[in-house]
C-alpha positions, 0 to 999 in steps of 0.5 A: 601258648594257651596259658599265656593268652589266658593270662593276658586275657585276665589282665586285660580284663581286670584292666578294663574293670578296674578303668570302668569302676574308676570312671564310674568313681569319678562321675559321681564324685567319689574320687579322692581329693587331689587326685583329679584336681587341677594344679594351682601355681604357688602364691608367691616367690617366698612361698617356692622356699617354703614348699620346699622346704630350704632357706631363700639364701639356698644355692642350687645344689641345696634346691636340687636336694630339697626337691629330690627329697620332698620328691621321694616323701610325696610322690604318687607311686610311693604315697598314693595317688592323693599325694598328685597335687602336693607333688605337682606344686612341689614340682612347680615349686622347684621350677620356680626356685631354679628360675629365680637363682639362675637369673639372679 
């Protein structure tokens, strides 16, 4: 039981040190670009297809297939936290593409 508390204490202290160090980097502006940047919307309807790398005539299944392939490639947990903005852009393009197909 003693070793459990030692491990738990080590984990909590490691988390706090990492959090404090990261906050210092953010305040000094050293954070990598895209990690904390606001999500920018995709500019036009034509750009949705370009972001998802699919044809404008794609059906619902092709849109989902393109979205899933890109998310697997650019997800921050897989590719690194500097792809947060790219992942958000892909998700926004997916939502707009789905809405365009469903509305038509």
